[in-house]
Structures are given as structure tokens and as C-alpha cells.
N, C-alpha and C positions, 0 to 999 in steps of 0.2 A: 793445574788439575784440568784434564780432558772433558769434553763436554760433548753430548750428542748433537747432530747438525741440525735437526729441526727444532726440538724443544728447548735445547741448551742445557739438559739434564747433565749434572755432574756424575763423571764416572770414578769408581773406585780405582786407587792406584795400590799397586803391590806392596803386601805388608802395611797397609795404612791401618793406623790407630784411629779409634773413635768412628767406626764405620758406619754405626748406625745414624751419626749425623749426617753424612753425605746421603745415605740410602733414604732418609726419611725427608732431605730436601727434594731428591729426584723425585720421591713419591708425590710430594706437595705439588711440585710443578706440572707433573703429569696430571693430576687431579685437576688443576686450575685451567688448563689448556685444552684436555680432551674433552669434547662437548663444554667449550668454554662458556662460562655465565659470569659476567661481569656484575658485581653489585651496582656500580655507576661508571659513568665516563666524565673525563673533565674535572675529576677531583684534585685538589691542589693541596689539601691539608690532611695528613694521614690520620684516619678515623681509629676509633677502638675496633677491632675486628677479631674474629675467630679465625683459628687456623684454617687454610685452604681459600678464605676469601679473597678474591681478585678485584682489582680496580683498573680503570683506564686512566693514568695520570694526566692531567691538564697542563697548560702552560703556566709558568710561574710557581711551581711547587715548592714547598718549604719543609722544613724540619728534616725526618729521615728520609724524606721524597726529593730534597733538593738535588737538583741536576739531572733528574730522571724523567723530564719532560717527554710524554710521548710514549712511555714504556708502560708496562703492565707491573703492577705490584701484588705481590701475593704474601698474604701472612703465613709465616712458616716458622714452627719452632719458637714462637713468640717474637719474631724479628720480621723483616720484610726481605723478600726474595724480588729481584726485577728481571723482567723478561722482555727482550725487544721483540716486537710482534714483525712477522714475515707478511709480505704481499699475499693476499689469498687467504689468509686464515680468517675463520668465521666464529662467530660467537653469538650470545644473547645478553642484552641489556636488561637486567632485571627491573631497573627503575623506571624504563619506559616501554617494556614490553616490546622491544624492537629487535629484528635480526640484523646481525652486523657482519660487513665485511671489511677487511683492511686492505686499503689500496696502496699501501707503501708510505703514505703520509698521514692519512685519517682513517677513522672508522666510519663506513658510510652505512647509514640504517636502511634496512629494506631493500638493498640493492641487489638485483640478480646476476648483473655483470658491471664492471668498472673498467675504464682504460687506463693506460700508463699514466695519462695526464690529469686523472681522477674525475673524468666524466662518468656517470652514472645511469643505470636505467632501474628505476625503482618502483616495486610493485606494492601498493599499500591498502590497507583496510581503515576506514574511519568508521568508528561505531559510537552511537548514542542511543539513550533510551529516551524517547520522545513522548511527553505528556500531550496527550491531545487537549486543544482548547475547544471548547463549546463555540459551534458555528457552522456556516456552510463549507469551510476548509480549514486547514491546519497546516501551518509553515512550521518546519524546522529551524534552527540555528543554521547559519552558513557552513553546512557540513562538506559541500563539495569544494574544495579550493581552486583558486585561479591557477590556470595551466594543467589541470588535471584532464587526463582522457580516461573517461568512466567506461570500465568493461561492464558493469552493471550494479545492480542494488539489491541486497537481501534484507529481509525483514522477518521478525518474530513477534506476534503479539503475546505481551506478558502481562497485561491486565486487559480484560475484556473490553471490546469497543461498543459503547452503547451510544444511542441517539434516536431522535423522532424522525420514524420512517426511513431508517437506515437498514439495508439488508447486506450491503457489501461496500467496498470502497477501493479507490483508485491509488495510485502512488506513481508520482512523476515529479515535473517541476512546473514552473509558470509557463504557459504556453504549450505544454506537453503534458497534461495532467494524467495521463495512463501510460507514460513512457516505460515506466518499470512494473507496471502490473495493474489489472483491473479486475473487478469480480472476486476480491480479495475477502477472505474470512473474517469475523468478528470475534471468535471466540477465543479463549486462552490456548496458545501455542498454534493458532493459525499462522501461516507464514507466507512469506513474498519471495520469489526469486525471479527478476527481471533482467535480461540482457540488453545491451544497447544494440539497435538493430544495425549500425555501423560505427565506426571509430567515432565517438561523441565527446568532443574537447569542450572544456568550459573556460572562458577567458575572464571570468570574475567569479569571486566567492559565491556560491549558489546555495540557497536552501531547497529541500526537498518539499514536496507539497503532497498533502494528504486530502483527498475529497471523497464524501459519500457519494454513491450512485444516485442517491435521493435524499431529501430531507437533510436534517443538521445533525452533526456531532453532539454529544454530551460529555463523553469521558472516554478513558482508554489510555493505555501506553503501549507503544511499540520500539521494540530494540531495532534500529536500523543500521545498516553496515553498507558502506559506499565503497566498490572495489575498483582500483583506478591505477594508472600509471603516471609516474611524474620523470621528467627528464632533469638530470643535475649536469651542470656544464662544467667543462675542464677547470681545474682549480688555477687560482691568480698565479702568475709568475713574477 
């Protein structure tokens, strides 16, 4: 049976019987790979799934997926249809909320460009809801990863910030407490948007630091997002 070049959708033969089977399979493939959304990647055991659900098959797949490592599995007509992804295909991983691009061997997350050898430039956003601790400052978990070049940090107050003598606050890191903002508001939905003044690379996992302009914090919650670039090296040979 002939197939289309890009998505491998089956084409009808002349005077073919049971045409609806072929048409339905083609529609299922098109639905799976156009605006592609994968339920998950690296899956090796076929799950119970609804028609149209797509998965990225991992290494060592078993059962109905045996021998299909690296392919896409699409549930169609109660069975599985397998599709070999092509370099440059893009999709979305529903389990990790990551944009994907296929480099010919692997799915790379949050990559804006990839090389033939698997190197990638990755734009990422790390988000946390930070509960402010009482005191003269409040440090987050290590939200900035080692090797990240930070473009900037944004934030949104999702529970009003309170404190003794506190009229505003600053956002930064140890040694540069206002790098990403100062004079920031305390009320619900007050926001922060601070750009790095120059390419700012961090060579260790690093927390953000929130400090009041005066006084001490009592409570509050801020949703913080670090916008950064990471470099991926070429794959092993």
C-alpha cells in the first residue's frame, strides 16, 4: 500500500475493499502528528489508551511495541500504529510540559535549534511558587541550574507579602540582591520583570533571594520564573 511522504499516511488502492479502515488510519495519523502532543516519552510498556493518543517509545519496548524503539505509537482503531519521526518534527510532551524537536535520533526538549550531531540550544523557563519565610531575607530553592545563562527573571505575587516596616522588596541573588528588581509591590498580583544587564551565566545551582527594602518579612507567596538558555553538547558517538 502506498503512503504519503511526510506522515506515512496510507493511501487508498483502486477498488479497495474496507476503505474506511485505511481512511480512519490515515485520519488517526494526521491527528497524532499535526500539532503533535505526546502523552509521554520513553515509554516501554503499551498503556491502556484512547484512540488518537500518541507516545514516544523508549529503548527496550515490550509487548505490542517490541522492536519499535524510537518510533511513535498511536492508538488507532483499537490497535497501535507506528510512525518513524523525521528530523525537524516538533511536538509537545504533555507529561513534562515541554516543547520538543526531533534531531534525527532523540527528542530534544525546549530546543530552538539542533545540529546534525545532536547539539542543541535550549530556551527554558523554570517556575516555582516561593513561600516567603519570616526574616530579613528569603531564599528560594536552587532554581537557577548550573551552566544556565539567565536572560531575566519574572514574578507575580500570588499571596500578599506582609512584614514589619516592609513597603517594597527586591529580587536578586546573593551579592546582587536587586539584580532582577527593586521597589517591587506587596499586594496580590504585583509583578516583577527584570532583565540581566549583560549575559549572566551561573556556574553552580543558585537560589534567588528576596529582601525587603526595610524591616522584615512575615509572610507571602511569589510565583517566580527564571528565563534562561542552556547549551547541549553533541551526542556520543
